[in-house]
MARDO-520518 format. One record per atom (N, C-alpha, C, O): x, z, y. Coordinates in Angstrom, 2 decimals, decimal comma. Example, Ala and Ser with C-alpha at 12.3 -4.5 7.8 and 13.67 -1.06 7.14 Angstrom:
! residues 2
{site {13,19 7,80 -5,69}} {site {12,30 7,80 -4,50}} {site {13,20 7,80 -3,30}} {site {14,24 8,46 -3,32}} {site {12,85 7,08 -2,25}} {site {13,67 7,14 -1,06}} {site {12,90 7,87 0,03}} {site {13,41 8,04 1,14}} 
This chain:
! residues 177
{site {103,18 -57,74 -61,77}} {site {104,24 -57,93 -62,93}} {site {103,62 -59,17 -62,90}} {site {102,53 -59,20 -62,34}} {site {104,07 -60,27 -63,40}} {site {103,82 -61,89 -64,07}} {site {105,14 -61,61 -65,44}} {site {106,37 -61,50 -65,41}} {site {104,22 -61,58 -66,44}} {site {104,96 -61,66 -67,78}} {site {105,39 -63,17 -68,65}} {site {106,10 -63,44 -69,63}} {site {104,61 -63,89 -67,77}} {site {105,00 -65,27 -68,00}} {site {105,56 -66,67 -66,97}} {site {105,34 -66,82 -65,77}} {site {106,34 -67,58 -67,89}} {site {107,06 -68,39 -66,75}} {site {106,07 -69,78 -67,58}} {site {106,13 -70,01 -68,79}} {site {105,10 -70,66 -66,46}} {site {104,49 -71,80 -67,02}} {site {105,52 -72,82 -67,57}} {site {106,59 -72,87 -66,98}} {site {105,36 -73,45 -68,39}} {site {106,35 -74,58 -69,43}} {site {105,59 -75,48 -69,06}} {site {104,49 -75,26 -68,56}} {site {105,96 -76,35 -69,21}} {site {106,07 -78,36 -68,89}} {site {104,43 -78,43 -70,04}} {site {103,58 -79,25 -69,69}} {site {104,16 -77,57 -71,28}} {site {103,29 -78,20 -71,67}} {site {101,73 -76,87 -71,39}} {site {100,76 -76,69 -72,12}} {site {102,00 -76,36 -70,42}} {site {100,52 -74,84 -70,48}} {site {100,31 -75,75 -69,10}} {site {100,90 -76,27 -68,15}} {site {98,96 -75,50 -69,76}} {site {97,63 -75,15 -68,37}} {site {97,49 -74,65 -67,76}} {site {96,51 -73,90 -67,81}} {site {98,64 -74,65 -66,35}} {site {98,40 -73,51 -65,65}} {site {97,17 -71,98 -65,74}} {site {97,30 -70,77 -65,57}} {site {96,24 -72,73 -66,02}} {site {94,73 -71,85 -65,87}} {site {94,66 -71,07 -66,92}} {site {94,06 -70,00 -67,02}} {site {95,43 -71,74 -67,86}} {site {95,38 -71,08 -69,17}} {site {97,17 -69,89 -69,29}} {site {97,60 -68,80 -69,69}} {site {97,25 -70,18 -69,14}} {site {98,99 -69,43 -68,49}} {site {98,47 -67,91 -67,38}} {site {99,16 -66,95 -67,03}} {site {97,11 -68,21 -67,11}} {site {96,65 -67,27 -65,84}} {site {95,63 -66,13 -66,91}} {site {95,84 -64,92 -66,91}} {site {94,59 -66,78 -67,73}} {site {94,21 -66,29 -68,95}} {site {94,91 -64,88 -69,94}} {site {94,59 -63,76 -70,34}} {site {96,25 -66,03 -69,97}} {site {96,96 -65,28 -71,09}} {site {97,58 -64,10 -70,62}} {site {97,88 -63,19 -71,40}} {site {97,86 -64,03 -68,86}} {site {98,17 -62,78 -68,16}} {site {96,95 -61,97 -67,90}} {site {97,19 -60,77 -67,74}} {site {95,60 -62,35 -67,83}} {site {95,03 -61,85 -67,76}} {site {94,74 -60,81 -68,85}} {site {94,45 -59,62 -68,70}} {site {94,86 -61,42 -69,85}} {site {94,74 -61,06 -71,28}} {site {96,17 -59,28 -71,41}} {site {95,95 -58,10 -71,69}} {site {97,11 -59,81 -71,15}} {site {98,01 -58,95 -71,20}} {site {97,83 -57,32 -70,18}} {site {98,13 -56,17 -70,50}} {site {97,18 -57,90 -68,84}} {site {96,68 -57,11 -67,91}} {site {95,72 -56,26 -68,64}} {site {96,16 -55,15 -68,97}} {site {94,85 -56,45 -68,87}} {site {93,40 -55,92 -69,10}} {site {93,25 -55,19 -70,97}} {site {92,42 -54,41 -71,44}} {site {94,39 -55,86 -71,58}} {site {94,35 -54,93 -72,68}} {site {95,16 -54,60 -72,91}} {site {95,00 -53,39 -72,80}} {site {96,65 -54,85 -73,38}} {site {97,99 -55,15 -73,50}} {site {98,17 -54,09 -72,66}} {site {98,40 -53,16 -73,44}} {site {98,22 -53,42 -70,99}} {site {99,15 -52,75 -70,69}} {site {97,95 -51,27 -70,94}} {site {98,56 -50,20 -70,86}} {site {96,97 -51,15 -71,12}} {site {95,54 -50,29 -70,72}} {site {96,60 -48,92 -71,36}} {site {97,04 -47,87 -70,89}} {site {96,66 -49,63 -72,63}} {site {97,12 -48,09 -73,34}} {site {98,90 -47,76 -73,00}} {site {99,44 -46,73 -73,41}} {site {99,41 -48,51 -72,43}} {site {101,09 -48,40 -71,86}} {site {101,85 -48,06 -73,51}} {site {102,32 -47,01 -73,94}} {site {101,70 -49,48 -74,18}} {site {102,38 -49,36 -75,84}} {site {104,15 -48,90 -74,48}} {site {104,56 -48,89 -73,32}} {site {104,36 -48,73 -75,49}} {site {106,40 -48,93 -75,43}} {site {107,28 -49,34 -74,65}} {site {108,06 -49,14 -73,71}} {site {106,47 -50,59 -76,06}} {site {106,88 -52,09 -76,39}} {site {106,07 -53,22 -76,13}} {site {104,87 -53,02 -76,33}} {site {106,45 -54,62 -75,64}} {site {105,38 -55,18 -75,75}} {site {106,14 -56,92 -75,84}} {site {106,92 -57,51 -75,09}} {site {105,54 -57,26 -76,98}} {site {106,14 -58,80 -78,08}} {site {104,91 -59,46 -77,22}} {site {103,74 -59,11 -77,03}} {site {105,86 -60,79 -76,71}} {site {105,33 -62,52 -76,07}} {site {106,03 -63,25 -77,36}} {site {107,25 -63,31 -77,51}} {site {105,31 -63,64 -78,02}} {site {105,28 -64,97 -79,14}} {site {103,90 -65,96 -78,15}} {site {102,83 -65,72 -77,59}} {site {105,02 -67,41 -78,49}} {site {104,30 -68,28 -77,93}} {site {104,28 -69,68 -78,88}} {site {105,30 -70,05 -79,45}} {site {103,32 -70,22 -78,96}} {site {103,70 -70,86 -80,72}} {site {102,95 -71,92 -80,39}} {site {101,84 -72,09 -79,90}} {site {104,33 -73,00 -80,99}} {site {104,09 -74,41 -80,41}} {site {102,89 -75,25 -80,08}} {site {102,85 -76,13 -79,22}} {site {101,87 -74,84 -80,92}} {site {99,78 -75,41 -80,70}} {site {99,22 -74,53 -80,73}} {site {99,75 -73,42 -80,74}} {site {97,89 -74,72 -80,75}} {site {96,90 -74,05 -80,97}} {site {96,61 -74,02 -82,64}} {site {96,76 -74,79 -83,58}} {site {95,99 -72,33 -82,38}} {site {96,24 -72,12 -84,17}} {site {94,86 -70,90 -84,00}} {site {94,84 -70,25 -82,95}} {site {94,10 -70,74 -84,72}} {site {92,30 -70,55 -85,13}} {site {92,38 -69,10 -85,54}} {site {93,45 -68,48 -85,56}} {site {91,32 -68,63 -85,84}} {site {91,00 -67,32 -86,44}} {site {91,53 -67,41 -87,02}} {site {92,55 -67,77 -86,43}} {site {91,85 -67,35 -88,60}} {site {92,42 -67,60 -89,35}} {site {93,43 -66,99 -89,88}} {site {93,62 -66,44 -90,97}} {site {94,46 -67,27 -88,34}} {site {95,62 -65,74 -88,19}} {site {95,30 -64,71 -88,15}} {site {96,13 -63,91 -88,57}} {site {94,06 -64,16 -87,69}} {site {93,63 -62,65 -87,82}} {site {93,51 -61,66 -89,00}} {site {92,62 -61,38 -89,81}} {site {94,92 -61,23 -88,73}} {site {95,36 -59,62 -89,94}} {site {95,10 -61,14 -90,91}} {site {94,06 -61,50 -91,47}} {site {96,43 -61,82 -90,86}} {site {96,30 -62,49 -92,18}} {site {97,69 -61,81 -92,41}} {site {98,47 -61,54 -91,49}} {site {97,90 -61,58 -93,68}} {site {99,29 -61,23 -94,41}} {site {100,66 -62,23 -94,69}} {site {101,79 -62,03 -94,24}} {site {100,36 -62,99 -95,26}} {site {100,44 -63,74 -96,20}} {site {99,80 -64,66 -97,45}} {site {98,64 -65,09 -97,41}} {site {100,58 -64,86 -98,38}} {site {99,89 -65,12 -99,42}} {site {100,31 -64,60 -100,39}} {site {101,52 -64,80 -100,49}} {site {99,58 -63,56 -101,83}} {site {100,09 -63,50 -102,64}} {site {100,16 -64,54 -104,00}} {site {99,09 -65,11 -104,20}} {site {101,23 -64,85 -104,93}} {site {100,94 -65,68 -106,13}} {site {101,38 -66,96 -105,72}} {site {101,50 -67,97 -106,42}} {site {101,64 -66,79 -104,34}} {site {101,78 -68,99 -103,47}} {site {100,42 -68,95 -103,42}} {site {100,21 -69,59 -102,38}} {site {99,60 -68,71 -103,74}} {site {97,93 -69,44 -103,09}} {site {97,00 -68,36 -102,58}} {site {96,56 -68,88 -101,56}} {site {96,58 -67,47 -102,66}} {site {95,82 -66,27 -102,96}} {site {96,04 -65,74 -101,16}} {site {96,72 -64,71 -101,14}} {site {95,77 -66,03 -100,22}} {site {95,37 -65,73 -98,47}} {site {95,01 -64,02 -98,27}} {site {93,84 -63,65 -98,16}} {site {96,01 -63,20 -98,25}} {site {95,77 -61,88 -98,23}} {site {95,31 -61,36 -96,88}} {site {96,33 -61,33 -96,19}} {site {94,03 -60,85 -96,00}} {site {94,13 -60,01 -95,28}} {site {94,04 -58,42 -95,14}} {site {93,58 -57,82 -96,12}} {site {94,39 -57,71 -94,11}} {site {94,60 -56,66 -94,58}} {site {94,56 -56,10 -92,88}} {site {95,00 -56,51 -91,80}} {site {93,77 -54,94 -93,35}} {site {93,53 -54,49 -91,79}} {site {94,44 -53,31 -91,59}} {site {94,03 -52,38 -90,89}} {site {96,13 -53,22 -92,35}} {site {96,46 -52,74 -92,08}} {site {98,07 -53,81 -91,70}} {site {98,95 -54,26 -92,44}} {site {97,83 -53,87 -90,15}} {site {98,58 -55,52 -89,86}} {site {99,85 -55,92 -90,03}} {site {100,76 -55,34 -89,44}} {site {100,06 -56,87 -90,78}} {site {101,89 -57,07 -90,75}} {site {101,80 -58,95 -89,49}} {site {101,12 -59,72 -88,82}} {site {103,58 -58,47 -90,25}} {site {103,44 -59,40 -89,06}} {site {103,11 -61,43 -89,70}} {site {103,68 -62,13 -90,55}} {site {102,01 -61,66 -88,79}} {site {101,38 -62,89 -89,34}} {site {102,75 -63,65 -89,01}} {site {103,65 -63,61 -88,16}} {site {102,33 -64,54 -90,43}} {site {103,85 -65,18 -91,13}} {site {103,76 -66,69 -90,08}} {site {103,47 -67,69 -90,74}} {site {103,87 -66,84 -89,23}} {site {104,08 -67,96 -88,73}} {site {105,75 -68,68 -89,21}} {site {106,80 -68,09 -89,47}} {site {105,37 -70,47 -89,19}} {site {106,61 -70,34 -89,69}} {site {107,80 -70,62 -88,44}} {site {107,53 -71,14 -87,36}} {site {109,14 -70,16 -88,84}} {site {109,92 -70,48 -87,66}} {site {110,41 -71,65 -86,81}} {site {110,88 -71,12 -85,80}} {site {110,44 -72,01 -86,79}} {site {110,14 -73,68 -86,48}} {site {109,20 -73,34 -85,62}} {site {109,55 -73,08 -84,47}} {site {107,40 -73,24 -86,09}} {site {106,25 -72,51 -84,77}} {site {106,87 -71,80 -83,68}} {site {106,44 -71,72 -82,53}} {site {107,92 -71,28 -84,13}} {site {107,88 -69,96 -82,76}} {site {108,42 -70,48 -81,19}} {site {109,49 -69,89 -81,09}} {site {108,26 -71,14 -80,14}} {site {108,29 -71,48 -79,22}} {site {109,85 -70,15 -78,57}} {site {111,06 -70,10 -78,32}} {site {108,88 -69,52 -78,61}} {site {110,08 -67,54 -77,70}} {site {109,66 -66,41 -78,66}} {site {109,02 -66,59 -79,69}} {site {110,00 -65,47 -78,30}} {site {109,61 -64,23 -79,02}} {site {109,68 -63,52 -77,25}} {site {108,46 -63,37 -77,35}} {site {109,77 -63,37 -76,83}} {site {110,47 -61,82 -75,51}} {site {109,75 -60,99 -75,76}} {site {108,79 -60,99 -76,53}} {site {110,25 -60,03 -74,98}} {site {110,83 -57,95 -75,57}} {site {110,47 -57,46 -73,62}} {site {111,10 -57,52 -72,56}} {site {109,47 -57,12 -73,96}} {site {109,30 -56,29 -72,57}} {site {109,46 -54,53 -72,96}} {site {108,59 -54,03 -73,68}} {site {110,85 -53,46 -72,32}} {site {110,29 -52,18 -72,39}} {site {110,09 -51,43 -71,34}} {site {110,68 -51,51 -70,26}} {site {109,14 -50,58 -71,70}} {site {108,71 -49,58 -70,91}} {site {109,73 -48,63 -70,77}} {site {110,43 -48,07 -71,61}} {site {109,68 -48,52 -68,91}} {site {111,01 -48,07 -68,57}} {site {110,65 -46,87 -68,39}} {site {109,52 -46,86 -67,89}} {site {111,32 -45,20 -68,67}} {site {110,81 -44,54 -68,11}} {site {110,57 -43,68 -66,79}} {site {109,79 -42,89 -66,27}} {site {111,50 -44,21 -66,62}} {site {111,39 -43,18 -64,99}} {site {110,87 -43,74 -63,97}} {site {110,64 -43,12 -62,94}} {site {110,46 -45,69 -64,23}} {site {109,50 -46,18 -63,74}} {site {108,48 -47,07 -63,56}} {site {108,17 -48,08 -62,92}} {site {108,01 -46,14 -64,51}} {site {107,17 -46,77 -65,91}} {site {106,64 -48,45 -65,30}} {site {105,66 -49,04 -64,84}} {site {107,81 -48,60 -65,60}} {site {107,24 -50,37 -65,52}} {site {108,02 -51,29 -66,80}} {site {109,11 -51,01 -67,30}} {site {107,51 -51,99 -67,02}} {site {108,11 -53,25 -68,26}} {site {109,42 -54,08 -67,31}} {site {109,50 -54,62 -66,20}} {site {110,30 -53,83 -68,44}} {site {111,51 -55,16 -68,18}} {site {111,80 -55,12 -68,96}} {site {111,91 -54,14 -69,71}} {site {112,35 -57,37 -69,31}} {site {112,52 -58,04 -70,13}} {site {113,87 -57,10 -70,17}} {site {114,72 -56,72 -69,37}} {site {113,36 -56,86 -72,51}} {site {114,98 -56,77 -73,21}} {site {115,34 -57,30 -74,16}} {site {114,62 -57,96 -74,92}} {site {116,62 -57,09 -74,26}} {site {117,45 -57,99 -75,11}} {site {116,05 -57,56 -76,76}} {site {115,77 -56,40 -77,06}} {site {115,65 -58,36 -77,24}} {site {114,87 -58,32 -79,22}} {site {115,25 -57,37 -79,82}} {site {116,11 -57,99 -80,44}} {site {115,40 -55,85 -80,36}} {site {115,85 -55,21 -81,45}} {site {116,04 -56,51 -82,68}} {site {117,19 -56,86 -82,95}} {site {114,77 -57,23 -83,44}} {site {114,83 -57,78 -84,24}} {site {113,93 -59,17 -84,48}} {site {112,71 -59,02 -84,36}} {site {114,27 -60,07 -84,70}} {site {113,23 -61,14 -84,72}} {site {111,82 -60,67 -85,35}} {site {111,68 -59,54 -85,82}} {site {111,00 -61,44 -85,32}} {site {109,43 -60,98 -84,78}} {site {109,31 -62,10 -86,79}} {site {109,22 -61,67 -87,95}} {site {109,35 -63,28 -86,31}} {site {109,28 -63,85 -87,49}} {site {110,16 -64,26 -87,84}} {site {111,04 -64,57 -87,04}} {site {110,35 -64,46 -89,30}} {site {111,66 -64,31 -90,06}} {site {111,21 -65,51 -91,07}} {site {110,00 -65,68 -91,18}} {site {112,52 -66,77 -92,22}} {site {112,31 -66,97 -92,62}} {site {112,34 -66,65 -94,02}} {site {113,44 -66,40 -94,50}} {site {111,30 -66,60 -94,78}} {site {110,69 -65,44 -96,39}} {site {110,25 -65,87 -96,77}} {site {110,12 -66,97 -96,24}} {site {109,57 -65,68 -97,91}} {site {108,49 -65,75 -98,39}} {site {106,93 -65,35 -98,16}} {site {106,64 -64,17 -97,96}} {site {106,01 -66,30 -98,18}} {site {105,20 -65,43 -97,90}} {site {104,79 -63,53 -98,85}} {site {104,57 -62,44 -98,32}} {site {104,82 -63,73 -99,60}} {site {104,63 -62,56 -100,13}} {site {105,39 -61,91 -99,58}} {site {104,91 -61,30 -98,63}} {site {106,69 -61,72 -99,81}} {site {107,20 -61,29 -99,23}} {site {107,19 -60,25 -97,52}} {site {107,64 -59,16 -97,14}} {site {106,49 -61,29 -96,97}} {site {105,79 -61,12 -95,53}} {site {105,02 -59,56 -96,08}} {site {105,34 -58,39 -95,91}} {site {104,08 -60,14 -96,68}} {site {103,24 -58,79 -97,01}} {site {103,50 -57,43 -96,49}} {site {102,80 -56,72 -95,76}} {site {104,42 -57,26 -96,90}} {site {105,20 -55,74 -96,90}} {site {105,85 -55,44 -95,54}} {site {106,43 -54,36 -95,39}} {site {105,71 -56,95 -93,84}} {site {106,70 -56,68 -92,82}} {site {105,16 -55,79 -91,88}} {site {104,59 -56,27 -90,89}} {site {104,88 -54,77 -92,41}} {site {103,83 -53,91 -91,49}} {site {104,13 -53,81 -90,02}} {site {105,28 -53,54 -89,67}} {site {103,20 -54,02 -89,14}} {site {103,68 -53,99 -87,13}} {site {103,50 -52,24 -87,12}} {site {104,24 -51,70 -86,30}} {site {103,05 -51,78 -87,52}} {site {102,68 -50,37 -87,28}} {site {104,72 -49,69 -87,86}} {site {105,62 -49,32 -87,10}} {site {104,74 -49,73 -88,59}} {site {106,28 -49,44 -89,59}} {site {107,35 -49,81 -88,81}} {site {108,11 -49,15 -88,09}} {site {107,26 -51,39 -89,18}} {site {108,84 -52,33 -88,09}} {site {108,75 -52,55 -85,94}} {site {109,52 -53,05 -85,13}} {site {107,62 -51,97 -85,84}} {site {107,71 -51,65 -84,73}} {site {107,01 -50,82 -83,82}} {site {106,70 -51,12 -82,67}} {site {106,75 -49,60 -84,53}} {site {105,71 -48,10 -83,63}} {site {106,11 -48,55 -82,39}} {site {107,15 -48,99 -81,91}} {site {104,30 -48,17 -81,77}} {site {104,13 -47,87 -80,39}} {site {104,79 -49,23 -79,22}} {site {105,11 -49,16 -78,04}} {site {104,80 -50,55 -80,34}} {site {104,35 -51,83 -79,98}} {site {103,20 -52,89 -79,99}} {site {103,03 -53,42 -81,08}} {site {102,27 -53,36 -78,82}} {site {101,60 -54,27 -78,20}} {site {102,58 -55,96 -78,79}} {site {103,60 -56,47 -78,31}} {site {101,89 -56,30 -79,72}} {site {102,09 -57,85 -79,74}} {site {101,43 -58,81 -78,91}} {site {100,38 -58,26 -78,58}} {site {101,48 -60,19 -78,30}} {site {100,44 -60,97 -78,37}} {site {100,27 -62,58 -78,34}} {site {99,80 -63,00 -77,29}} {site {100,52 -63,38 -79,16}} {site {101,02 -64,29 -79,70}} {site {99,49 -65,52 -78,72}} {site {98,29 -65,28 -78,67}} {site {100,01 -66,33 -78,33}} {site {99,46 -67,61 -77,62}} {site {99,85 -69,24 -77,33}} {site {100,95 -69,71 -77,04}} {site {98,96 -69,71 -77,45}} {site {99,64 -71,51 -77,94}} {site {99,95 -71,92 -76,75}} {site {99,47 -71,56 -75,68}} {site {100,98 -72,87 -77,03}} {site {101,69 -73,71 -76,72}} {site {100,43 -75,03 -76,82}} {site {99,29 -75,04 -77,29}} {site {101,54 -76,36 -75,91}} {site {100,43 -77,44 -75,35}} {site {99,37 -77,35 -75,23}} {site {98,60 -77,80 -76,08}} {site {98,94 -76,70 -74,10}} {site {96,95 -76,75 -73,60}} {site {97,62 -77,69 -73,33}} {site {98,26 -78,07 -74,31}} {site {97,86 -78,57 -71,99}} {site {97,22 -79,79 -71,30}} {site {97,10 -80,42 -72,33}} {site {95,87 -80,51 -72,45}} {site {97,61 -81,00 -73,28}} {site {97,22 -82,31 -73,85}} {site {95,93 -81,67 -75,24}} {site {94,94 -82,28 -75,64}} {site {96,30 -80,66 -75,56}} {site {95,16 -80,13 -76,48}} {site {93,82 -79,43 -75,84}} {site {92,87 -79,09 -76,56}} {site {93,83 -79,26 -74,63}} {site {92,92 -79,05 -74,16}} {site {91,77 -77,70 -74,26}} {site {90,68 -77,46 -73,75}} {site {92,46 -77,18 -74,96}} {site {92,31 -75,16 -75,56}} {site {93,61 -74,53 -75,99}} {site {94,72 -75,05 -76,12}} {site {93,20 -73,29 -76,18}} {site {94,03 -72,26 -75,85}} {site {93,26 -71,49 -76,73}} {site {92,05 -71,56 -76,93}} {site {94,54 -70,37 -77,50}} {site {94,25 -69,32 -78,10}} {site {94,93 -67,61 -77,45}} {site {96,04 -67,47 -76,94}} {site {94,55 -67,20 -77,54}} {site {95,58 -65,91 -77,15}} {site {94,81 -64,72 -78,58}} {site {93,62 -64,57 -78,85}} {site {96,08 -64,04 -79,26}} {site {95,96 -63,30 -79,78}} {site {96,32 -62,07 -80,38}} {site {97,02 -62,40 -81,34}} {site {96,24 -60,88 -80,34}} {site {97,04 -59,01 -79,72}} {site {96,18 -58,23 -81,03}} {site {95,01 -57,95 -81,31}} {site {97,74 -58,08 -81,69}} {site {97,46 -56,49 -81,99}} {site {98,09 -55,55 -81,54}} {site {99,33 -55,57 -81,54}} {site {97,37 -54,54 -81,07}} {site {97,90 -53,22 -80,12}} {site {97,49 -52,14 -80,26}} {site {96,36 -51,70 -80,48}} {site {98,67 -51,57 -80,09}} {site {98,25 -49,80 -80,37}} {site {97,59 -49,47 -79,86}} {site {97,77 -49,49 -78,64}} {site {96,20 -48,86 -80,48}} {site {94,74 -47,66 -79,86}} {site {94,49 -46,46 -80,14}} {site {93,29 -46,34 -80,37}} {site {95,27 -45,10 -80,26}} {site {95,18 -43,62 -80,65}} {site {96,20 -43,91 -81,93}} {site {97,30 -44,37 -81,64}} {site {95,92 -43,68 -83,21}} {site {96,52 -44,22 -84,39}} {site {96,63 -45,25 -85,08}} {site {97,56 -45,43 -85,86}} {site {95,52 -46,23 -84,83}} {site {95,92 -47,44 -85,63}} {site {96,19 -48,52 -84,55}} {site {96,74 -48,08 -83,54}} {site {95,95 -49,64 -84,55}} {site {96,28 -50,60 -84,47}} {site {95,00 -51,84 -84,15}} {site {94,39 -52,29 -85,12}} {site {94,67 -52,29 -82,81}} {site {92,75 -53,44 -82,69}} {site {93,81 -54,59 -82,54}} {site {94,78 -54,43 -81,80}} {site {93,65 -55,51 -83,09}} {site {93,62 -56,50 -83,37}} {site {92,24 -57,06 -82,59}} {site {91,18 -56,48 -82,39}} {site {92,79 -58,76 -82,13}} {site {91,72 -59,90 -81,81}} {site {92,36 -60,82 -81,23}} {site {93,51 -60,98 -80,81}} {site {90,88 -61,71 -81,31}} {site {91,46 -64,16 -81,31}} {site {90,59 -64,03 -80,07}} {site {89,61 -63,37 -79,71}} {site {91,17 -64,70 -79,71}} {site {90,52 -65,38 -78,55}} {site {91,10 -66,92 -78,33}} {site {92,23 -67,33 -78,04}} {site {89,64 -67,71 -78,62}} {site {89,52 -69,34 -78,32}} {site {89,49 -69,40 -76,75}} {site {88,76 -68,67 -76,08}} {site {89,97 -69,92 -76,46}} {site {89,60 -71,02 -74,81}} {site {89,67 -72,07 -74,91}} {site {90,51 -72,62 -75,63}} {site {88,10 -73,19 -73,63}} {site {88,48 -74,67 -73,35}} {site {88,91 -75,15 -72,02}} {site {88,92 -74,44 -71,01}} {site {89,10 -75,84 -72,04}} {site {89,49 -76,69 -70,57}} {site {88,49 -77,25 -70,49}} {site {87,98 -77,56 -71,56}} {site {87,81 -77,62 -69,30}} {site {88,62 -77,01 -67,48}} {site {88,54 -75,88 -67,47}} {site {89,69 -75,50 -67,69}} {site {87,73 -74,81 -67,32}} {site {87,87 -74,11 -67,25}} {site {88,58 -72,70 -67,75}} {site {88,96 -71,86 -66,95}} {site {88,70 -72,57 -69,02}} {site {89,50 -71,93 -69,34}} {site {88,38 -70,65 -69,72}} {site {88,67 -69,50 -69,36}} {site {86,97 -70,96 -70,55}} {site {86,38 -69,24 -70,67}} {site {86,73 -69,22 -71,86}} {site {87,10 -70,20 -72,51}} {site {86,63 -67,94 -72,28}} {site {86,37 -67,38 -73,35}} {site {85,45 -68,72 -74,32}} {site {84,26 -68,81 -74,02}} {site {85,82 -69,39 -75,06}} {site {84,39 -69,79 -76,32}} {site {84,03 -69,15 -77,59}} {site {82,85 -69,07 -77,93}} {site {85,28 -68,56 -78,52}} {site {84,61 -67,80 -79,86}} {site {86,03 -66,76 -79,13}} {site {86,86 -67,05 -78,26}} {site {85,82 -65,53 -79,93}} {site {85,90 -64,00 -80,58}} {site {85,49 -62,94 -81,13}} {site {84,52 -62,23 -80,88}} {site {86,98 -62,84 -82,54}} {site {87,53 -62,22 -83,39}} {site {88,09 -61,06 -83,14}} {site {89,22 -60,95 -82,67}} {site {86,76 -59,37 -83,68}} {site {87,41 -58,52 -83,13}} {site {87,00 -57,47 -81,18}} {site {87,38 -56,56 -80,44}} {site {86,17 -58,40 -81,35}} {site {85,84 -58,01 -79,37}} {site {84,91 -58,31 -79,88}} {site {84,78 -59,23 -80,68}} {site {83,23 -56,81 -79,06}} {site {82,42 -57,27 -79,39}} {site {81,86 -57,81 -77,57}} {site {82,27 -57,28 -76,53}} {site {80,77 -59,08 -77,68}} {site {80,63 -59,91 -76,98}} {site {80,45 -59,18 -75,24}} {site {80,42 -59,82 -74,19}} {site {80,35 -57,53 -75,41}} {site {80,40 -57,10 -73,99}} {site {81,73 -56,49 -73,63}} {site {81,88 -56,13 -72,46}} {site {82,85 -56,31 -74,59}} {site {83,78 -55,79 -74,80}} {site {84,88 -57,20 -74,08}} {site {85,86 -56,91 -73,39}} {site {84,52 -58,61 -74,38}} {site {84,81 -59,59 -74,07}} {site {84,59 -59,83 -72,70}} {site {85,36 -60,31 -71,87}} {site {83,31 -59,38 -72,55}} {site {82,84 -59,57 -71,01}} {site {83,48 -58,93 -70,05}} {site {83,36 -59,24 -68,87}} {site {84,17 -58,06 -70,44}} {site {84,13 -56,27 -69,64}} {site {85,73 -57,30 -69,05}} {site {85,98 -57,71 -67,92}} {site {86,49 -57,45 -70,25}} {site {87,77 -57,89 -70,51}} {site {87,98 -58,97 -69,32}} {site {89,17 -59,01 -69,00}} {site {87,24 -59,77 -68,63}} {site {87,84 -61,40 -68,98}} {site {86,60 -61,87 -67,62}} {site {86,56 -62,87 -66,90}} {site {85,69 -60,63 -67,69}} {site {85,07 -61,27 -66,24}} {site {85,57 -61,08 -64,87}} {site {84,99 -61,62 -63,92}} 
C-alpha cells in the first residue's frame, strides 16, 4: 500500500524513502492508527522529543513524548490511517482531532502522545525536497509499553541517510538497506 502521493515540491526518491520508513519502522508493530504529517520545509533533529518552551524561553525535551509544537502554518497536511480489524489493512480515515493546534508553547508541554493518541504511530516528513536537496523523517511509534523516537536526515541525489538520532547505526542500516 502506498501511503503518500508525491506533490509538486517533493523529490520522488525522497518520497520513496519516506514510504520505506513507514513500511520498515512504523508498520512493524501494527499500531491502531498512523498519522502522517507533512511539514512545509526541512527541520533538524532539535525537534526530536521537543515538547515546547517553559517560561517562554527554555526549551523542554522530554522522554514522555509530546506533540512537537510545529506552528500550524508549517503543517502542509495531516493524514490519519486506521487499522481495519477484519482485514488488518490500513485505510485512510477522517481525523478525530488535529495533531497540531494553535496554542502557546507552554500549553503544548501537556499534549502527551501516549495520552492523547494511544497506540498511534506518528511520522513527520519534510516538504520542499526538490529545492532543498535534503529531507527529514521523524517518527514516534509505539513499542510494547513505550514510544520510540527517531529522526533521520537524507540528502540528494542518492537520498541516503546522512544523520540519524534515536537509532543505532546498525538498526538504521538494517531498516534502510
